N, C-alpha and C positions, 0 to 999 in steps of 0.2 A: 779575099778573106775579110777585108775590112768591112765590106757591106754586110756580110753575114753576122759579124760581131755586133754591128749597129742594130740589125734586125732583132737579135736576141735581147739586147738591152731594151729596145722599144717594147717587145712582147712582155718582158718581165715587168717593166714600168706599167704597162697597160693592165697587166694582171693584178698588180698591187693596187692600182686605182679602182678597178672593179671590185676587188675584195673589200677595200675600205668603204666604198659606196654601199655595198651590201650590208656591212656591219652597221653603218650609220642608219640606214633605212630600217633595219630589222629591230633596232632598239637594243637595250641591255639584255643580257642573257637572263632567261627566266621571267621576262616581262609579260609574256602571254599575249593573247589576242582578245580584244574587246568584242563581245558578241551582243548584238541588239536582240532583246527578247521582247516581242510585242505583247501588248495586253491581249488577253484571251488565248494565250498559249495553253494547250491541253496538258494536264498533269494527272496521272492516274494515282489514286490513293488506295492503299490496302488497310482495312480496319485491323487494328491490333487490340482493340477493346470492343467487346460486343455492345450493341445498342438495342434496347427494347423500348419501344414508344410507350408501353404501359407503365414503365418504372423510371424513365429518364426524368431528371429534374434540372432546372436552370442551374448553371454553374458546374455541372458534371464535366470532367475532362474526358476526351476521347483521343486515344493514341492511334496514330497512323504511321505508315512508312510508304515511301515512294514505290509504286508498283513496277515501274520500268524507267530506264534512263530517259530523261527529257532531252531531246536533241533539236538544236536550232542551227541551221546552216552547216550541218555535218559536225557540230561540236556538242559534246555533252555539257549541258548547263546545270542540270540537277541529276545527281547520281541515284540509281536504283538503291533501295533500302535505306535512304536517308530518313531518319525519324522526324516526326513533327506531331504537334498536339493541337487539337481543336477544343472548343468549349461549347456546351449546349447553351444557346442564347435564348431559346424559347422552347418550352415543353408543355404540351396540352394533351391531357388524357382524353379518352373517348368521352363523348358527351351525349346529351339527350337527342332523341330522334335519329340515332345512328351516326352522329357526327364522329368521324374517326380521329384517332390520336395523331399528333403532329409534333415533330422535333426539328428544330433548326440548329445547325452546327455552324459556328463561325469562328472568328479570330484564328484563322489558319495562316501560318507563315512557315516557309521552308527555307533552309540554307542552301544557296546555290554553291557551285564548286569553288567560288571565291570566298565562301563563308559569310557572304552578305545575305540578309533575309529578303525573300520574295513573298509578298502578300498574295494569298489565294482567296478566291471567292467562296463564300459559305454556301450551304445547300440545305435542302429540306428532305426529311424522311417522313413519308405518310403513305397510307394505303392508296390514296388517290393518285399518287405519283408512281406507284408500283403496279405494273400490270400483273394480272394473275394468269398463270399457266395451269389451267385445270382447277381442281377444287381448292378451297381455302387451305392454306398451309403449304401449298406447292411452291416450288422455286419461282422467284420473280422473273418475269420476262423482260421488263423494262422499267426504268425508274428515274426519279429525281431530275426532272428536266426544268427546274426552276433555279433561280439565282446562279446562273452560269454553270450548272452541273451539266454534264454531257454523258452519253453512253448508258450502259446498263449498270445496275447495282447487282452484280453477280453474287448470289448466295443468300439474298434476303428472303425471308419467309413471311408471308401474309397470314395473319391469324385473326380472323374477324375484322375488327376495326383497328388492329394494331399491326406493327411491323417489327420483326425481330431480325437484326442484322448481326450475324455471327462473325467471329474473328476470321480473317482472311477473305472477307467479302471485298469487292473492289468497286470503286466509284470514280468517275472522271470529273474533275473540276477544271477551272481555268485561272490564270494569273489575273490579278486585279488591274495592274498598271504596267506600262512598258518599263523596261529596266535594261541596264547594260551590265553584263556579267564578264568578268575577266577570266578567261579560260587558259590554264597553264599550257 
């Protein structure tokens, strides 16, 4: 009987040591996990403000929201529908000899799940960056592959030398710099 009692004490002591070690290693409750978000991480933006290259002017604000959760290493680092605002940094209307209009949107920053800002790369809207699917005015087939934009500009309409981007159109951009996000 004595040996059995000693074994139970040892098992209880060992269990307490393992539990204490796990608590020390895991950190305080609610501390979260630090997730490294590399530069050029893809982020989908949904336009909440329409943009028309014929009428856009420097300083106009453009509202967006995140089109889908941004996931890094199985952790959501930016939540879908998070709002953000960009600014028209350059707007050039159509010019002589068929020069098309062009709008640059920059100063994009979004709050990660830890409420800290992540800077995003700006992008250009122009007919040259937007492929045409059929006649003028048809839905855009591809777009905005400058200044770290990626993917399609879904919903854009090409009208002569101008581009009209309606609400709910989606564009892909990337993060400017690496960051660490605390995920709860």
